[in-house]
C-alpha positions as CSV (number, residue, x, y, z in Angstrom):
1,M,198.3,-86.6,18.4
2,T,196.7,-88.8,15.9
3,S,194.9,-92.0,17.0
4,P,197.4,-94.7,17.7
5,S,195.2,-97.0,15.6
6,A,196.2,-94.9,12.6
7,P,199.4,-96.1,10.8
8,H,202.6,-94.3,11.5
9,P,205.6,-94.2,9.1
10,Y,207.9,-95.5,11.8
11,F,206.1,-98.9,11.7
12,D,206.6,-99.5,8.1
13,P,209.8,-101.6,7.9
14,P,211.2,-102.2,4.4
15,R,210.4,-105.6,3.0
16,P,212.2,-107.5,0.3
17,A,210.4,-108.1,-3.0
18,G,207.9,-111.0,-2.6
19,A,208.0,-110.9,1.2
20,S,204.6,-111.1,2.9
21,R,205.7,-108.7,5.7
22,G,208.5,-106.7,7.1
23,V,210.3,-107.2,10.4
24,A,211.8,-104.2,12.1
25,A,215.4,-105.0,13.0
26,L,216.6,-102.7,15.8
27,A,220.3,-102.4,16.8
28,H,220.3,-102.0,20.6
29,R,222.4,-99.0,21.6
30,G,224.0,-99.3,18.1
31,F,226.1,-102.3,17.2
32,A,228.8,-102.6,19.8
33,R,229.1,-106.3,20.2
34,P,231.2,-109.1,18.5
35,G,231.3,-108.3,14.8
36,G,230.6,-104.6,15.4
37,V,232.8,-102.0,17.0
38,D,234.7,-103.0,20.1
39,D,232.5,-104.2,23.0
40,G,232.1,-101.4,25.5
41,L,231.2,-98.6,23.0
42,E,227.5,-98.8,23.4
43,N,225.5,-95.7,22.5
44,S,228.5,-94.1,20.7
45,M,228.3,-92.7,17.3
46,A,230.8,-95.4,16.2
47,A,228.3,-98.1,17.4
48,F,225.4,-96.4,15.6
49,A,227.6,-96.1,12.4
50,A,228.5,-99.8,12.6
51,A,224.8,-100.6,12.6
52,V,224.1,-98.4,9.6
53,E,227.0,-99.9,7.8
54,L,225.6,-103.4,8.4
55,G,222.4,-102.2,6.7
56,F,220.2,-101.5,9.7
57,R,217.4,-99.0,9.2
58,Y,216.5,-98.9,13.0
59,V,218.6,-98.3,16.1
60,E,217.6,-98.1,19.7
61,T,219.0,-95.6,22.2
62,D,218.2,-94.3,25.7
63,A,218.2,-90.6,26.5
64,H,219.0,-88.4,29.4
65,G,219.2,-84.6,29.8
66,T,222.2,-82.6,31.1
67,R,221.8,-79.9,33.7
68,D,221.6,-77.3,30.9
69,G,219.1,-79.1,28.8
70,V,221.1,-81.1,26.2
71,A,219.7,-84.6,25.3
72,V,222.4,-87.2,25.3
73,A,222.2,-90.8,23.9
74,L,223.2,-92.7,27.0
75,H,221.6,-95.6,28.9
76,D,222.8,-94.9,32.4
77,G,221.9,-91.9,34.5
78,S,225.6,-91.6,35.4
79,L,228.8,-91.6,33.4
80,D,230.5,-94.0,35.7
81,R,229.9,-97.4,34.0
82,T,230.5,-96.6,30.3
83,T,232.8,-93.6,30.3
84,D,236.1,-92.5,31.7
85,A,234.3,-89.8,33.7
86,S,231.9,-89.9,36.6
87,G,228.8,-88.1,37.9
88,Q,225.1,-87.9,37.2
89,V,224.3,-86.6,33.8
90,A,221.4,-84.5,35.1
91,D,223.8,-82.7,37.5
92,L,226.4,-81.9,34.9
93,G,226.6,-79.4,32.2
94,W,227.1,-80.4,28.5
95,D,230.6,-78.8,28.7
96,V,231.5,-81.5,31.2
97,V,229.6,-84.4,29.6
98,R,231.0,-83.7,26.1
99,R,234.6,-84.4,27.5
100,A,233.7,-87.9,28.7
101,R,234.8,-90.8,26.5
102,I,232.8,-94.0,26.2
103,G,235.2,-96.9,26.6
104,G,237.9,-94.2,27.0
105,V,237.8,-93.3,23.3
106,E,234.3,-92.2,22.0
107,P,232.5,-89.0,23.0
108,V,229.0,-89.2,24.5
109,P,226.7,-88.2,21.6
110,R,224.0,-85.7,21.7
111,L,220.6,-87.2,20.6
112,E,220.4,-84.4,18.0
113,D,223.6,-85.6,16.4
114,L,222.3,-89.1,16.1
115,L,219.0,-87.9,14.6
116,G,220.8,-85.4,12.3
117,T,223.7,-87.6,11.0
118,W,221.5,-90.2,9.3
119,P,218.3,-88.4,8.2
120,G,216.7,-91.7,7.0
121,L,217.5,-93.7,10.2
122,R,214.6,-94.6,12.4
123,V,215.4,-94.2,16.1
124,N,213.7,-95.8,19.1
125,I,214.2,-93.4,22.0
126,D,213.7,-94.5,25.6
127,V,213.3,-91.4,27.8
128,K,215.1,-92.7,30.9
129,A,214.6,-89.9,33.3
130,T,212.6,-86.7,33.9
131,S,215.7,-84.7,32.9
132,G,215.3,-86.0,29.4
133,V,211.7,-85.0,28.7
134,V,212.2,-81.4,27.5
135,P,215.6,-82.0,25.8
136,V,214.4,-85.1,23.9
137,A,211.3,-83.2,22.6
138,E,213.5,-80.3,21.6
139,A,215.9,-82.5,19.7
140,I,213.1,-84.1,17.8
141,E,211.6,-80.7,17.0
142,R,214.9,-79.3,15.8
143,T,215.7,-82.2,13.5
144,A,212.0,-82.6,12.3
145,A,212.4,-86.3,13.0
146,H,208.8,-86.9,14.0
147,D,208.1,-89.5,11.2
148,R,211.1,-91.6,12.1
149,V,211.2,-91.8,15.9
150,C,209.4,-93.9,18.5
151,V,209.2,-92.3,21.9
152,T,208.9,-94.8,24.8
153,S,209.6,-95.0,28.5
154,F,208.9,-97.4,31.3
155,S,207.1,-94.4,32.8
156,T,203.8,-93.6,31.0
157,A,203.8,-90.1,32.6
158,R,207.3,-89.4,31.3
159,R,206.4,-90.5,27.8
160,R,203.2,-88.4,27.8
161,A,205.1,-85.4,29.1
162,T,207.6,-85.7,26.2
163,L,204.7,-86.1,23.6
164,A,203.0,-83.0,25.0
165,R,205.9,-80.9,23.9
166,L,205.9,-82.0,20.3
167,T,204.2,-80.2,17.5
168,R,203.6,-83.3,15.4
169,P,202.8,-87.0,16.2
170,V,205.5,-89.6,16.7
171,A,205.3,-93.3,17.2
172,T,204.8,-94.5,20.8
173,S,205.2,-97.6,22.8
174,A,203.6,-98.8,26.1
175,G,204.9,-98.1,29.5
176,T,205.1,-100.7,32.4
177,S,201.6,-100.0,33.7
178,E,200.1,-100.3,30.2
179,V,201.9,-103.6,29.6
180,V,200.4,-105.0,32.8
181,G,196.9,-104.0,31.8
182,F,197.4,-105.5,28.4
183,L,198.6,-108.8,29.8
184,L,195.6,-109.0,32.1
185,G,193.3,-108.5,29.2
186,A,195.1,-110.8,26.9
187,R,195.3,-113.6,29.4
188,T,191.7,-113.4,30.4
189,G,190.4,-112.9,26.9
190,V,188.8,-109.6,27.8
191,R,189.3,-107.4,24.7
192,P,188.1,-104.2,26.2
193,L,190.9,-104.4,28.8
194,V,193.4,-104.9,26.0
195,R,192.0,-101.9,24.1
196,R,191.9,-99.7,27.2
197,A,195.5,-100.6,28.1
198,L,196.8,-99.8,24.6
199,R,194.6,-96.8,23.7
200,G,197.4,-94.3,24.0
201,V,200.2,-96.2,22.1
202,H,201.1,-97.7,18.8
203,A,203.2,-100.6,20.0
204,L,204.3,-103.0,22.8
205,Q,208.0,-103.2,23.2
206,V,208.6,-106.0,25.7
207,P,210.9,-108.8,26.8
208,V,209.9,-112.4,26.1
209,R,209.7,-113.0,29.8
210,Q,209.7,-110.8,33.0
211,G,210.9,-113.1,35.8
212,P,208.6,-116.1,35.8
213,L,206.0,-114.4,33.7
214,T,205.8,-115.1,29.9
215,V,205.1,-111.8,28.1
216,V,205.4,-112.8,24.4
217,D,203.7,-115.9,23.1
218,R,201.1,-116.7,20.4
219,R,198.2,-115.5,22.5
220,T,199.7,-112.1,23.4
221,V,201.0,-111.4,19.9
222,A,197.5,-112.3,18.5
223,A,195.8,-110.0,21.1
224,A,198.1,-107.1,20.3
225,H,197.6,-107.6,16.5
226,A,193.8,-107.8,17.0
227,A,194.0,-104.4,18.7
228,G,196.0,-103.0,15.8
229,R,199.3,-102.7,17.7
230,H,202.8,-103.8,16.9
231,V,205.0,-106.1,19.0
232,H,208.7,-105.5,19.3
233,V,210.7,-107.8,21.5
234,W,213.9,-106.9,23.4
235,T,216.8,-107.8,23.9
236,V,217.3,-111.0,21.8
237,N,220.8,-112.2,21.2
238,D,220.3,-115.9,20.3
239,A,219.6,-116.9,16.7
240,A,217.3,-119.8,17.6
241,E,215.2,-117.4,19.7
242,M,215.1,-114.9,16.9
243,R,213.8,-117.6,14.6
244,R,211.1,-118.6,17.1
245,L,209.9,-115.0,17.5
246,V,209.8,-114.5,13.7
247,D,207.6,-117.6,13.5
248,L,205.3,-116.2,16.3
249,G,204.7,-113.2,14.0
250,V,206.4,-110.4,16.0
251,D,206.8,-107.2,14.2
252,G,210.3,-106.2,15.4
253,I,213.3,-107.6,17.3
254,V,215.8,-105.5,19.4
255,T,219.3,-107.0,19.6
256,D,222.9,-106.5,20.6
257,R,223.9,-109.0,17.9
258,A,222.9,-107.1,14.8
259,D,225.0,-109.5,12.8
260,L,223.0,-112.5,13.9
261,L,219.7,-110.9,13.4
262,R,220.6,-109.8,9.9
263,D,221.6,-113.5,9.1
264,V,218.3,-114.8,10.6
265,L,216.2,-112.4,8.6
266,T,218.2,-113.0,5.5
267,E,217.6,-116.8,5.7
268,R,213.9,-116.2,6.2
269,G,213.7,-113.8,3.2
270,L,212.9,-110.9,5.4
271,W,216.1,-108.8,5.4
272,A,215.8,-105.6,3.4
273,G,218.7,-103.6,4.8
């Protein structure tokens, strides 16, 4: 892959005329909260369509692989919570998973369908399990979506395994161990630690806090930017917090409340949906 310090098209959010910068607005699992499609339809094509109709250029999804190697856009490893079916996705064939209905009404989408339906949409893909590694890579390859996806995972090994199966570079985000190393370097002011932690990725996609630990503040944003990396923050559903993060200079915000984020970015002159 190319050096993560080199620019990648994924990290070039549209900016309004006259705006000093762009802020990537990512609809978390599509737009399935108040103002979007009915609550409970997360990671459905209806939810992704609702985000696109609202003007979003980025969506976030998780991915797993079926027993027969089909990548599906689904957060959980099982069908139990979000669909009318049950069972572990990795243990089931696509012929079974395709019959499940999210919220009782919407089919579980293939990742390839999400990537193929909106050819200009940028998709943040969290590879949730080993079962998804090969199917996710194959879906990206078949849709030639390399310039508009970011592959991430809490597991650095899982992310690297997915990247190893791609023929062209994609955007990448840090795993848990890399975030820990980055925070150690940022808090102690040891820049080589920061650079070492982030040497294999383009971005940090992190929560504002993890338990009692503050992850995103002026110091950590500045350290990431000094290393040439982007900062995306998840999952932010409060308008006041969105404004605060924009003022901190973060590069992207992941939200369930796509409607609120659009309003905040519009009022700040940063919405270009």
